[in-house]
Structure formats: structure tokens, C-alpha cells
DSSP file (Angstrom, degrees, kcal/mol; ACC not computed):
  #  RESIDUE AA STRUCTURE BP1 BP2  ACC     N-H-->O    O-->H-N    N-H-->O    O-->H-N    TCO  KAPPA ALPHA  PHI   PSI    X-CA   Y-CA   Z-CA
    1    1 A M     >        0   0    0      0, 0.0     4,-2.4     0, 0.0     5,-0.2   0.000 360.0 360.0 360.0 -38.2   53.4  138.7   83.4
    2    2 A T  H  >  +     0   0    0      1,-0.2     4,-2.4     2,-0.2     5,-0.2   0.899 360.0  52.0 -61.9 -39.9   54.9  137.4   80.1
    3    3 A N  H  > S+     0   0    0      1,-0.2     4,-2.3     2,-0.2    -1,-0.2   0.893 109.9  49.2 -62.6 -39.6   51.5  137.3   78.6
    4    4 A F  H  > S+     0   0    0      2,-0.2     4,-2.4     1,-0.2    -2,-0.2   0.908 110.8  49.8 -65.9 -41.2   50.8  140.9   79.6
    5    5 A L  H  X S+     0   0    0     -4,-2.4     4,-2.1     2,-0.2    -2,-0.2   0.899 111.3  48.9 -64.3 -40.4   54.2  142.0   78.1
    6    6 A R  H  X S+     0   0    0     -4,-2.4     4,-2.6     2,-0.2     5,-0.2   0.909 109.6  53.3 -65.6 -39.3   53.4  140.2   74.9
    7    7 A F  H  X S+     0   0    0     -4,-2.3     4,-3.1     1,-0.2    -2,-0.2   0.922 107.1  51.5 -56.6 -46.0   50.0  141.9   74.9
    8    8 A L  H  X S+     0   0    0     -4,-2.4     4,-3.0     1,-0.2     5,-0.2   0.904 109.4  50.6 -59.4 -42.5   51.7  145.3   75.3
    9    9 A Q  H  X S+     0   0    0     -4,-2.1     4,-2.7     2,-0.2     5,-0.3   0.954 113.4  43.8 -61.2 -48.7   53.9  144.5   72.3
   10   10 A V  H  X S+     0   0    0     -4,-2.6     4,-2.7     1,-0.2     5,-0.2   0.900 115.7  48.8 -65.0 -40.3   51.0  143.5   70.1
   11   11 A L  H  X S+     0   0    0     -4,-3.1     4,-2.6    -5,-0.2     5,-0.2   0.944 113.0  46.7 -64.4 -46.8   49.0  146.5   71.3
   12   12 A A  H  X S+     0   0    0     -4,-3.0     4,-2.0    -5,-0.2    -2,-0.2   0.934 118.2  40.5 -62.5 -46.8   51.8  149.0   70.7
   13   13 A L  H  X S+     0   0    0     -4,-2.7     4,-2.6    -5,-0.2     5,-0.2   0.903 116.1  50.9 -71.5 -39.0   52.7  147.6   67.2
   14   14 A G  H  X S+     0   0    0     -4,-2.7     4,-2.6    -5,-0.3    -2,-0.2   0.891 110.6  49.2 -63.4 -39.5   49.0  147.2   66.3
   15   15 A A  H  X S+     0   0    0     -4,-2.6     4,-2.2    -5,-0.2    -1,-0.2   0.910 112.5  47.7 -66.3 -42.0   48.2  150.8   67.3
   16   16 A W  H  X S+     0   0    0     -4,-2.0     4,-2.1    -5,-0.2    -2,-0.2   0.928 115.3  44.1 -64.8 -45.8   51.1  152.1   65.3
   17   17 A L  H  X S+     0   0    0     -4,-2.6     4,-2.6     1,-0.2    -2,-0.2   0.896 113.2  51.6 -67.6 -39.8   50.2  150.2   62.2
   18   18 A G  H  X S+     0   0    0     -4,-2.6     4,-2.8    -5,-0.2    -1,-0.2   0.896 109.6  50.2 -63.3 -38.9   46.5  151.0   62.6
   19   19 A A  H  X S+     0   0    0     -4,-2.2     4,-2.7     2,-0.2    -2,-0.2   0.891 110.5  49.5 -65.2 -39.8   47.4  154.7   62.8
   20   20 A I  H  X S+     0   0    0     -4,-2.1     4,-2.5     2,-0.2     5,-0.2   0.949 113.8  45.6 -62.7 -47.8   49.6  154.6   59.7
   21   21 A F  H  X S+     0   0    0     -4,-2.6     4,-2.9     1,-0.2     5,-0.3   0.908 114.3  47.9 -63.9 -42.1   46.9  152.8   57.8
   22   22 A Y  H  X>S+     0   0    0     -4,-2.8     4,-2.5     2,-0.2     5,-1.8   0.914 112.3  49.8 -64.2 -42.4   44.2  155.2   59.0
   23   23 A F  I  <>S+     0   0    0     -4,-2.7     5,-2.6     3,-0.2    -2,-0.2   0.931 117.1  40.4 -58.9 -46.2   46.3  158.2   58.2
   24   24 A S  I  <5S+     0   0    0     -4,-2.5    -2,-0.2    -5,-0.2    -1,-0.2   0.873 124.7  35.1 -73.0 -38.6   47.0  157.0   54.7
   25   25 A A  I  <5S+     0   0    0     -4,-2.9    -3,-0.2    -5,-0.2    -2,-0.2   0.722 135.5  11.5 -91.7 -22.7   43.6  155.7   53.9
   26   26 A V  I  X5S+     0   0    0     -4,-2.5     4,-2.1    -5,-0.3     5,-0.2   0.760 121.2  45.7-122.1 -57.3   41.4  158.2   55.7
   27   27 A V  I  ><S+     0   0    0     -5,-1.8     4,-2.5     2,-0.2     5,-0.2   0.953 115.0  41.6 -64.5 -54.6   43.1  161.4   57.0
   28   28 A A  H  ><S+     0   0    0     -5,-2.6     4,-1.8     1,-0.2     5,-0.2   0.949 118.8  43.7 -61.9 -51.5   45.2  162.4   54.0
   29   29 A P  H  > S+     0   0    0      0, 0.0     4,-1.4     0, 0.0    -1,-0.2   0.887 115.4  50.0 -62.1 -37.4   42.6  161.7   51.3
   30   30 A S  H  X S+     0   0    0     -4,-2.1     4,-2.4     2,-0.2     5,-0.4   0.891 106.9  54.1 -67.3 -39.8   39.9  163.3   53.3
   31   31 A A  H  X S+     0   0    0     -4,-2.5     4,-1.8    -5,-0.2    -1,-0.2   0.918 112.3  43.5 -61.2 -43.0   41.9  166.4   54.0
   32   32 A F  H  < S+     0   0    0     -4,-1.8    -1,-0.2    -5,-0.2    -2,-0.2   0.762 116.7  48.3 -75.3 -23.2   42.5  167.0   50.3
   33   33 A A  H  < S+     0   0    0     -4,-1.4    -2,-0.2    -5,-0.2    -1,-0.2   0.819 122.0  30.1 -81.9 -32.2   38.9  166.1   49.4
   34   34 A V  H  < S+     0   0    0     -4,-2.4    -3,-0.2    -5,-0.1    -2,-0.2   0.849  96.6  85.6-101.0 -42.0   37.2  168.4   52.0
   35   35 A L  S  < S-     0   0    0     -4,-1.8     6,-0.1    -5,-0.4     5,-0.0  -0.338  76.0-127.9 -72.3 148.4   39.4  171.4   52.7
   36   36 A P  S    S+     0   0    0      0, 0.0     2,-0.4     0, 0.0    -1,-0.1   0.701  89.4  38.2 -71.6 -20.3   39.0  174.4   50.3
   37   37 A A     >  -     0   0    0      1,-0.1     4,-2.3    77,-0.0     3,-0.2  -0.991  69.1-138.4-135.1 138.0   42.7  174.7   49.4
   38   38 A K  H  > S+     0   0    0     -2,-0.4     4,-2.7     1,-0.2     5,-0.2   0.849 106.4  57.9 -61.3 -32.9   45.4  172.0   48.8
   39   39 A D  H  > S+     0   0    0      2,-0.2     4,-1.8     1,-0.2    -1,-0.2   0.908 106.8  47.9 -63.6 -39.0   47.9  174.1   50.8
   40   40 A L  H  > S+     0   0    0     -3,-0.2     4,-2.3     2,-0.2    -2,-0.2   0.911 112.3  48.6 -65.7 -43.8   45.6  174.0   53.8
   41   41 A A  H  X S+     0   0    0     -4,-2.3     4,-2.8     1,-0.2    -2,-0.2   0.903 109.8  53.1 -62.1 -40.6   45.2  170.2   53.4
   42   42 A G  H  X S+     0   0    0     -4,-2.7     4,-2.4     2,-0.2    -1,-0.2   0.864 107.9  50.6 -63.4 -36.6   48.9  169.8   53.1
   43   43 A T  H  X S+     0   0    0     -4,-1.8     4,-2.4     2,-0.2    -1,-0.2   0.919 112.0  47.0 -66.5 -43.5   49.4  171.7   56.3
   44   44 A L  H  X S+     0   0    0     -4,-2.3     4,-2.4     2,-0.2    -2,-0.2   0.923 113.8  47.3 -63.1 -44.3   46.9  169.5   58.1
   45   45 A V  H  X S+     0   0    0     -4,-2.8     4,-2.4     2,-0.2    -2,-0.2   0.895 112.0  50.8 -64.1 -40.5   48.4  166.3   56.7
   46   46 A G  H  X S+     0   0    0     -4,-2.4     4,-2.0     2,-0.2    -2,-0.2   0.906 111.7  46.9 -63.2 -43.9   51.9  167.5   57.6
   47   47 A Q  H  X S+     0   0    0     -4,-2.4     4,-1.7     2,-0.2    -2,-0.2   0.900 113.5  49.1 -63.7 -41.3   50.9  168.3   61.2
   48   48 A S  H  X S+     0   0    0     -4,-2.4     4,-2.5     1,-0.2    -2,-0.2   0.881 109.3  52.6 -67.0 -38.3   49.1  164.9   61.5
   49   49 A L  H  X S+     0   0    0     -4,-2.4     4,-2.6     2,-0.2    -1,-0.2   0.899 106.4  52.6 -66.4 -40.8   52.1  163.1   60.1
   50   50 A S  H  X S+     0   0    0     -4,-2.0     4,-2.0     2,-0.2    -1,-0.2   0.887 111.6  46.5 -61.2 -38.5   54.4  164.7   62.7
   51   51 A R  H  X S+     0   0    0     -4,-1.7     4,-2.7     2,-0.2     5,-0.2   0.882 110.2  53.5 -69.7 -38.6   52.1  163.6   65.5
   52   52 A L  H  X S+     0   0    0     -4,-2.5     4,-3.0     1,-0.2    -2,-0.2   0.926 109.0  49.5 -59.2 -43.9   51.9  160.1   64.0
   53   53 A H  H  X S+     0   0    0     -4,-2.6     4,-2.3     2,-0.2    -2,-0.2   0.925 110.9  48.5 -60.7 -45.8   55.6  159.9   64.0
   54   54 A A  H  X S+     0   0    0     -4,-2.0     4,-2.0     2,-0.2    -2,-0.2   0.935 113.2  48.0 -60.4 -47.0   55.8  161.0   67.7
   55   55 A M  H  X S+     0   0    0     -4,-2.7     4,-2.8     1,-0.2     5,-0.2   0.931 110.1  53.0 -60.1 -46.4   53.2  158.5   68.6
   56   56 A G  H  X S+     0   0    0     -4,-3.0     4,-2.1     1,-0.2    -1,-0.2   0.893 107.5  50.7 -58.8 -40.1   55.0  155.7   66.7
   57   57 A L  H  X S+     0   0    0     -4,-2.3     4,-1.8     2,-0.2    -1,-0.2   0.906 111.0  48.4 -65.7 -40.7   58.2  156.4   68.5
   58   58 A I  H  X S+     0   0    0     -4,-2.0     4,-1.8     1,-0.2    -2,-0.2   0.933 112.3  48.5 -61.7 -46.9   56.5  156.2   71.9
   59   59 A L  H  X S+     0   0    0     -4,-2.8     4,-2.4     1,-0.2    -2,-0.2   0.836 107.6  56.2 -65.9 -32.4   54.8  153.0   70.9
   60   60 A A  H  X S+     0   0    0     -4,-2.1     4,-3.0    -5,-0.2    -1,-0.2   0.903 105.0  52.1 -64.2 -40.8   58.2  151.6   69.7
   61   61 A I  H  X S+     0   0    0     -4,-1.8     4,-2.6     2,-0.2     5,-0.3   0.913 109.5  49.0 -62.4 -42.6   59.7  152.2   73.0
   62   62 A V  H  X S+     0   0    0     -4,-1.8     4,-2.5     2,-0.2    -2,-0.2   0.937 113.0  48.4 -59.7 -47.4   56.8  150.3   74.7
   63   63 A F  H  X S+     0   0    0     -4,-2.4     4,-2.3     1,-0.2    -2,-0.2   0.929 114.3  44.5 -58.7 -48.3   57.3  147.5   72.3
   64   64 A L  H  X S+     0   0    0     -4,-3.0     4,-2.2     2,-0.2    -1,-0.2   0.873 113.7  48.7 -69.5 -38.0   61.1  147.3   72.7
   65   65 A I  H  X S+     0   0    0     -4,-2.6     4,-2.5    -5,-0.2    -1,-0.2   0.930 112.7  48.7 -65.6 -44.5   61.0  147.5   76.5
   66   66 A A  H  X S+     0   0    0     -4,-2.5     4,-2.2    -5,-0.3    -2,-0.2   0.910 111.8  49.5 -61.5 -41.7   58.3  144.9   76.7
   67   67 A G  H  X S+     0   0    0     -4,-2.3     4,-2.1     1,-0.2     5,-0.2   0.901 111.6  48.6 -63.3 -41.7   60.4  142.6   74.4
   68   68 A G  H  X S+     0   0    0     -4,-2.2     4,-2.7     1,-0.2     5,-0.4   0.880 111.0  50.4 -65.0 -37.2   63.5  143.1   76.5
   69   69 A A  H  < S+     0   0    0     -4,-2.5    -2,-0.2     2,-0.2    -1,-0.2   0.871 109.4  51.1 -69.2 -36.1   61.6  142.4   79.7
   70   70 A I  H  < S+     0   0    0     -4,-2.2    -2,-0.2     1,-0.2    -1,-0.2   0.935 119.7  35.2 -65.5 -45.7   60.1  139.1   78.3
   71   71 A A  H  < S-     0   0    0     -4,-2.1    -2,-0.2    -5,-0.2    -1,-0.2   0.829  88.1-149.7 -81.9 -31.2   63.5  137.9   77.2
   72   72 A G     <  +     0   0    0     -4,-2.7     2,-0.3    -5,-0.2    -3,-0.1   0.694  67.9  84.5  69.5  17.3   65.6  139.3   80.0
   73   73 A S  S >  S-     0   0    0     -5,-0.4     3,-1.2     1,-0.1    -1,-0.2  -0.992  81.5-127.3-149.4 151.2   68.5  139.6   77.7
   74   74 A I  G >  S+     0   0    0     -2,-0.3     3,-1.8     1,-0.2     4,-0.1   0.658 100.3  81.6 -72.3 -14.9   69.9  141.9   75.1
   75   75 A R  G >  S+     0   0    0      1,-0.3     3,-2.1     2,-0.2    -1,-0.2   0.707  71.3  79.8 -63.0 -18.4   70.0  139.0   72.7
   76   76 A V  G X  S+     0   0    0     -3,-1.2     3,-1.8     1,-0.3     6,-0.3   0.765  77.5  71.6 -59.1 -25.5   66.3  139.7   72.1
   77   77 A F  G <  S+     0   0    0     -3,-1.8    -1,-0.3     1,-0.3    -2,-0.2   0.464  87.3  64.0 -74.7   0.6   67.4  142.5   69.8
   78   78 A S  G <  S+     0   0    0     -3,-2.1    -1,-0.3     4,-0.1    -2,-0.2   0.421  80.9 103.7 -96.9  -0.3   68.6  139.9   67.3
   79   79 A K  S <> S-     0   0    0     -3,-1.8     4,-2.6    -4,-0.1     5,-0.3  -0.557  82.7-118.5 -80.9 145.5   65.1  138.6   66.8
   80   80 A P  H  > S+     0   0    0      0, 0.0     4,-2.7     0, 0.0     5,-0.2   0.854 110.5  51.7 -53.7 -40.6   63.3  139.6   63.6
   81   81 A A  H  > S+     0   0    0      2,-0.2     4,-2.3     1,-0.2     5,-0.2   0.928 112.6  45.3 -65.0 -42.5   60.4  141.5   65.3
   82   82 A M  H  > S+     0   0    0     -6,-0.3     4,-2.4    -3,-0.2    -1,-0.2   0.927 113.2  50.0 -67.4 -44.1   62.8  143.6   67.4
   83   83 A I  H  X S+     0   0    0     -4,-2.6     4,-2.6     1,-0.2    -2,-0.2   0.928 110.7  51.7 -56.1 -45.8   65.1  144.3   64.4
   84   84 A G  H  X S+     0   0    0     -4,-2.7     4,-2.5    -5,-0.3    -2,-0.2   0.917 109.1  47.9 -60.5 -44.8   62.0  145.3   62.4
   85   85 A V  H  X S+     0   0    0     -4,-2.3     4,-2.3     2,-0.2    -1,-0.2   0.901 110.7  52.1 -66.2 -39.2   60.8  147.7   65.1
   86   86 A V  H  X S+     0   0    0     -4,-2.4     4,-2.4     2,-0.2    -2,-0.2   0.924 110.5  49.0 -60.2 -44.1   64.3  149.3   65.3
   87   87 A L  H  X S+     0   0    0     -4,-2.6     4,-2.8     1,-0.2     5,-0.3   0.900 108.6  53.2 -61.2 -41.3   64.2  149.7   61.5
   88   88 A M  H  X S+     0   0    0     -4,-2.5     4,-2.5     1,-0.2    -1,-0.2   0.911 108.9  49.6 -59.0 -42.2   60.8  151.3   61.8
   89   89 A V  H  X S+     0   0    0     -4,-2.3     4,-2.6     2,-0.2    -2,-0.2   0.920 111.2  48.9 -62.6 -44.5   62.2  153.7   64.4
   90   90 A L  H  X S+     0   0    0     -4,-2.4     4,-2.5     2,-0.2    -2,-0.2   0.941 113.4  45.6 -62.0 -47.5   65.1  154.6   62.1
   91   91 A L  H  X S+     0   0    0     -4,-2.8     4,-2.6     1,-0.2    -1,-0.2   0.898 113.7  50.0 -65.1 -38.8   63.0  155.2   59.1
   92   92 A T  H  X S+     0   0    0     -4,-2.5     4,-2.7    -5,-0.3     5,-0.2   0.911 110.6  49.6 -66.2 -41.4   60.5  157.3   61.1
   93   93 A A  H  X S+     0   0    0     -4,-2.6     4,-3.0     2,-0.2     5,-0.4   0.917 112.3  48.0 -64.1 -42.3   63.3  159.4   62.6
   94   94 A I  H  X>S+     0   0    0     -4,-2.5     4,-1.8    -5,-0.2     5,-1.8   0.935 113.3  48.1 -62.9 -44.1   64.7  160.0   59.1
   95   95 A S  I  <>S+     0   0    0     -4,-2.6     5,-3.9     3,-0.2     6,-0.3   0.921 119.8  37.0 -62.1 -44.8   61.3  160.9   57.7
   96   96 A Q  I  <>S+     0   0    0     -4,-2.7     5,-0.7     3,-0.2    -2,-0.2   0.938 123.4  38.5 -74.3 -46.7   60.5  163.3   60.6
   97   97 A N  I  <5S+     0   0    0     -4,-3.0    -3,-0.2    -5,-0.2    -2,-0.2   0.733 133.8  15.2 -82.4 -22.9   63.9  164.9   61.2
   98   98 A H  I  X5S+     0   0    0     -4,-1.8     4,-2.0    -5,-0.4    -3,-0.2   0.780 129.5  34.9-116.2 -57.7   65.1  165.2   57.6
   99   99 A V  I  ><S+     0   0    0     -5,-1.8     4,-2.6     2,-0.2     5,-0.2   0.976 123.3  39.7 -70.1 -56.6   62.3  164.7   55.0
  100  100 A T  I  ><S+     0   0    0     -5,-3.9     4,-2.4     1,-0.2     5,-0.2   0.901 115.3  54.3 -62.3 -39.8   59.4  166.3   56.8
  101  101 A H  H  ><S+     0   0    0     -5,-0.7     4,-1.8    -6,-0.3    -1,-0.2   0.934 111.4  44.5 -58.0 -46.5   61.6  169.1   58.2
  102  102 A R  H  X S+     0   0    0     -4,-2.0     4,-2.6     2,-0.2    -2,-0.2   0.873 109.7  55.6 -67.7 -38.1   62.8  169.9   54.6
  103  103 A L  H  X S+     0   0    0     -4,-2.6     4,-2.6     1,-0.2    -1,-0.2   0.915 107.6  49.9 -60.7 -41.3   59.3  169.8   53.2
  104  104 A N  H  X S+     0   0    0     -4,-2.4     4,-2.3     2,-0.2    -1,-0.2   0.902 109.7  51.0 -63.6 -40.5   58.2  172.3   55.8
  105  105 A E  H  X S+     0   0    0     -4,-1.8     4,-2.7     1,-0.2    -2,-0.2   0.940 113.2  44.7 -61.3 -46.1   61.1  174.6   54.8
  106  106 A L  H  X S+     0   0    0     -4,-2.6     4,-2.4     2,-0.2    -2,-0.2   0.888 110.4  54.1 -66.1 -38.9   60.2  174.3   51.2
  107  107 A R  H  X S+     0   0    0     -4,-2.6     4,-1.6     2,-0.2    -1,-0.2   0.920 112.0  45.6 -60.6 -43.9   56.5  174.9   51.9
  108  108 A T  H  < S+     0   0    0     -4,-2.3    -2,-0.2     1,-0.2    -1,-0.2   0.941 112.3  50.7 -65.0 -46.7   57.4  178.1   53.8
  109  109 A A  H  < S+     0   0    0     -4,-2.7    -2,-0.2     1,-0.2    -1,-0.2   0.873 114.0  44.0 -59.0 -38.2   59.8  179.2   51.0
  110  110 A M  H  < S-     0   0    0     -4,-2.4     2,-1.8    -5,-0.2    -1,-0.2   0.744  87.8-153.2 -78.7 -24.4   57.2  178.7   48.3
  111  111 A G  S  < S+     0   0    0     -4,-1.6     2,-0.4    -5,-0.2    -1,-0.1  -0.240  83.1  30.0  77.4 -50.2   54.4  180.3   50.3
  112  112 A S     >  -     0   0    0     -2,-1.8     4,-0.6     1,-0.1    -4,-0.0  -0.934  61.2-168.8-141.7 114.7   51.9  178.1   48.3
  113  113 A V  T >4 S+     0   0    0     -2,-0.4     3,-1.0     1,-0.2    -1,-0.1   0.925  93.2  55.6 -64.6 -43.1   52.9  174.7   46.9
  114  114 A E  T 34 S+     0   0    0      1,-0.3    -1,-0.2     4,-0.0     4,-0.1   0.850 110.9  42.9 -59.5 -37.3   49.8  174.7   44.8
  115  115 A K  T 34 S+     0   0    0      2,-0.1     2,-0.4    -5,-0.1    -1,-0.3   0.489  91.6 101.2 -92.1  -2.8   50.6  178.0   43.1
  116  116 A T  S << S-     0   0    0     -3,-1.0    -6,-0.0    -4,-0.6    -5,-0.0  -0.689  84.0-105.4 -85.6 134.1   54.3  177.2   42.6
  117  117 A A    >   -     0   0    0     -2,-0.4     3,-1.5     1,-0.1     6,-0.3  -0.194  22.0-123.7 -57.9 145.1   55.1  176.1   39.1
  118  118 A A  T 3  S+     0   0    0      1,-0.3    -1,-0.1     5,-0.1     9,-0.1   0.762 111.5  50.5 -63.2 -24.8   55.8  172.4   38.6
  119  119 A D  T 3  S+     0   0    0      4,-0.1    -1,-0.3     5,-0.1    -2,-0.1   0.438  79.4 116.4 -97.3   2.5   59.3  173.2   37.1
  120  120 A D  S <> S-     0   0    0     -3,-1.5     4,-2.7     1,-0.1     3,-0.5  -0.527  73.0-128.0 -63.9 131.1   60.3  175.5   39.9
  121  121 A P  H  > S+     0   0    0      0, 0.0     4,-2.2     0, 0.0     5,-0.2   0.817 109.3  52.9 -55.5 -32.2   63.4  173.9   41.6
  122  122 A R  H  > S+     0   0    0      2,-0.2     4,-2.3     1,-0.2     5,-0.1   0.900 111.6  45.6 -70.5 -39.9   61.7  174.2   45.0
  123  123 A R  H  > S+     0   0    0     -3,-0.5     4,-3.0    -6,-0.3     5,-0.2   0.885 111.0  53.3 -68.6 -39.7   58.6  172.5   43.8
  124  124 A V  H  X S+     0   0    0     -4,-2.7     4,-2.0     2,-0.2    -2,-0.2   0.930 112.5  43.9 -59.5 -46.0   60.7  169.8   42.1
  125  125 A E  H  X S+     0   0    0     -4,-2.2     4,-2.7    -5,-0.2     5,-0.2   0.884 112.6  52.7 -67.1 -38.2   62.5  169.1   45.3
  126  126 A F  H  X S+     0   0    0     -4,-2.3     4,-2.7     2,-0.2    -2,-0.2   0.946 110.3  47.5 -62.4 -47.5   59.2  169.2   47.3
  127  127 A D  H  X S+     0   0    0     -4,-3.0     4,-2.1     1,-0.2    -1,-0.2   0.894 112.6  49.4 -59.8 -40.2   57.6  166.6   45.0
  128  128 A R  H  X S+     0   0    0     -4,-2.0     4,-1.9    -5,-0.2    -1,-0.2   0.920 113.5  45.7 -65.7 -44.3   60.7  164.4   45.2
  129  129 A L  H  X S+     0   0    0     -4,-2.7     4,-2.8     2,-0.2    -2,-0.2   0.849 109.3  55.5 -67.8 -34.5   60.7  164.6   49.0
  130  130 A H  H  X S+     0   0    0     -4,-2.7     4,-2.3    -5,-0.2    -1,-0.2   0.924 108.1  48.1 -63.7 -42.8   57.0  164.0   49.2
  131  131 A S  H  X S+     0   0    0     -4,-2.1     4,-2.3     2,-0.2    -2,-0.2   0.899 112.1  50.4 -62.6 -39.7   57.4  160.8   47.2
  132  132 A L  H  X S+     0   0    0     -4,-1.9     4,-2.7     2,-0.2    -2,-0.2   0.917 108.9  51.5 -62.3 -44.3   60.3  159.8   49.5
  133  133 A S  H  X S+     0   0    0     -4,-2.8     4,-2.3     2,-0.2    -2,-0.2   0.905 110.7  47.8 -61.0 -43.9   58.1  160.5   52.5
  134  134 A V  H  X S+     0   0    0     -4,-2.3     4,-2.3     1,-0.2    -1,-0.2   0.903 112.4  50.0 -62.9 -42.0   55.3  158.3   51.1
  135  135 A G  H  X S+     0   0    0     -4,-2.3     4,-2.3     2,-0.2    -2,-0.2   0.894 110.2  49.6 -63.6 -41.5   57.8  155.6   50.4
  136  136 A L  H  X S+     0   0    0     -4,-2.7     4,-2.5     2,-0.2    -2,-0.2   0.913 111.3  48.4 -65.0 -42.0   59.3  155.7   53.9
  137  137 A E  H  X S+     0   0    0     -4,-2.3     4,-2.2     1,-0.2    -1,-0.2   0.899 111.4  50.8 -64.3 -39.5   55.9  155.5   55.5
  138  138 A G  H  X S+     0   0    0     -4,-2.3     4,-2.5     2,-0.2    -1,-0.2   0.892 110.3  49.8 -64.9 -39.2   55.0  152.6   53.2
  139  139 A A  H  X S+     0   0    0     -4,-2.3     4,-2.9     2,-0.2     5,-0.3   0.904 109.0  51.6 -66.8 -39.5   58.2  150.8   54.2
  140  140 A V  H  X S+     0   0    0     -4,-2.5     4,-2.3     1,-0.2    -2,-0.2   0.924 111.0  49.1 -61.8 -42.4   57.5  151.4   57.9
  141  141 A L  H  X S+     0   0    0     -4,-2.2     4,-2.2     2,-0.2    -2,-0.2   0.938 113.6  44.8 -61.8 -47.7   54.0  149.9   57.4
  142  142 A L  H  X S+     0   0    0     -4,-2.5     4,-2.1     2,-0.2    -2,-0.2   0.922 115.0  47.3 -65.9 -44.2   55.4  146.8   55.6
  143  143 A I  H  X S+     0   0    0     -4,-2.9     4,-2.6     1,-0.2    -1,-0.2   0.886 111.6  53.2 -63.3 -37.3   58.2  146.2   58.1
  144  144 A G  H  X S+     0   0    0     -4,-2.3     4,-2.5    -5,-0.3    -2,-0.2   0.887 106.4  51.4 -64.2 -40.7   55.6  146.7   60.9
  145  145 A L  H  X S+     0   0    0     -4,-2.2     4,-2.2     2,-0.2    -1,-0.2   0.913 111.9  46.7 -61.9 -42.5   53.4  144.1   59.4
  146  146 A A  H  X S+     0   0    0     -4,-2.1     4,-2.6     2,-0.2    -2,-0.2   0.907 112.6  50.0 -64.3 -41.6   56.3  141.6   59.2
  147  147 A S  H  X S+     0   0    0     -4,-2.6     4,-2.0     2,-0.2    -2,-0.2   0.884 109.9  50.8 -64.5 -38.4   57.3  142.5   62.8
  148  148 A L  H  X S+     0   0    0     -4,-2.5     4,-2.4     2,-0.2     5,-0.2   0.921 109.5  50.8 -64.3 -43.6   53.7  142.0   64.0
  149  149 A Y  H  X S+     0   0    0     -4,-2.2     4,-1.8     1,-0.2     5,-0.2   0.943 112.2  46.4 -57.3 -50.1   53.7  138.6   62.3
  150  150 A F  H  X S+     0   0    0     -4,-2.6     4,-1.3     1,-0.2    -1,-0.2   0.835 110.9  54.5 -64.3 -31.0   56.9  137.6   64.0
  151  151 A T  H  < S+     0   0    0     -4,-2.0    -1,-0.2    -5,-0.2    -2,-0.2   0.949 113.6  38.7 -65.8 -49.4   55.7  138.8   67.3
  152  152 A V  H  < S+     0   0    0     -4,-2.4    -2,-0.2     1,-0.2    -1,-0.2   0.710 116.4  50.6 -80.1 -18.0   52.5  136.8   67.3
  153  153 A R  H  < S+     0   0    0     -4,-1.8    -1,-0.2    -5,-0.2    -2,-0.2   0.718  90.8  88.5 -89.3 -22.9   54.0  133.7   65.8
  154  154 A S  S  < S-     0   0    0     -4,-1.3     2,-0.1    -5,-0.2     3,-0.1  -0.535  84.8-110.4 -79.0 142.8   57.0  133.3   68.2
  155  155 A P        -     0   0    0      0, 0.0     2,-0.3     0, 0.0    -1,-0.1  -0.378  34.9-101.7 -69.9 150.3   56.5  131.4   71.4
  156  156 A I              0   0    0      1,-0.1  -153,-0.1    -2,-0.1  -154,-0.0  -0.568 360.0 360.0 -70.8 128.2   56.5  133.3   74.6
  157  157 A E              0   0    0     -2,-0.3    -1,-0.1  -155,-0.1  -155,-0.0   0.468 360.0 360.0 -85.2 360.0   59.9  132.7   76.2
């Protein structure tokens, strides 16, 4: 049973990290390369990111429950992999509930991000939040890689 639970942890974290990588390396660049308008590509990328966040949170729950079941103790939450996944959840929640939410509000207020002047305060805030969103997603990916390493290197208890 312990091997299966560890498998679930690796599967959940691997799926989340793979999805982040795929989103960043394939979905977002392809949307901006293929779709006829950057605003349309931005809408697609924003919708995809929201779904990625939801999926990540579900996979984090699987990871954390499996880790708790393996250890049989709440002390497992002091292990690096578990701390990392909790941090990933927090950063993802901040990104989705605050940053992405505000980006959507700004996108609606501007009507067209692409046609809004670069010095417009709404566009300035949008660009700043977009950079923050990219940074948060990058941090989630890096923390996830570290958590995956700690998961596969630690002995099964």
C-alpha cells in the first residue's frame, strides 16, 4: 500500500509539473503564434491558466493525502516535499484568486489590452501583474521540482 501511495504522490506532482511546463512551453506561445489577435490569445491563455490552477490544487490534495497516509502522522507536514507542495498551493491560490482575477478585471476594463497605450495606468498595472503571474508560476514549477526530488529520494516510511 505504501508503494501505491508514493506512486500517487509522484504521479500527482509529476502531472502538475508537466502541465505547468506544457502550458508555458507549448500552450501560451502557440496561442500567441496562431490566433489572429493577441487579445484572443490572451483570453485563451487566461482560461487555460485558470484550469491549470484548479487541476494543480486537486493534484496537491492527492499528494498531501497520500503523504499523510504514508506517514500516519501530522509530523509529515514538516518534511521538505510536503512543505513545498503547501507553498505551491499558496502561490497558486494567490495567483488565481488575486493576480489572475485582477488581470481579468483590467482586461475587461480596457476592452483590448493590445490596443491600450503602454503608458495607460490600466495597461501598466496589467503588465506588472502579468510579470508577477509569470514569476509565481515559475516559482511553483521550481518548488515543485524540489518537492519531487525530495519525494523520490526519501525512503518509504
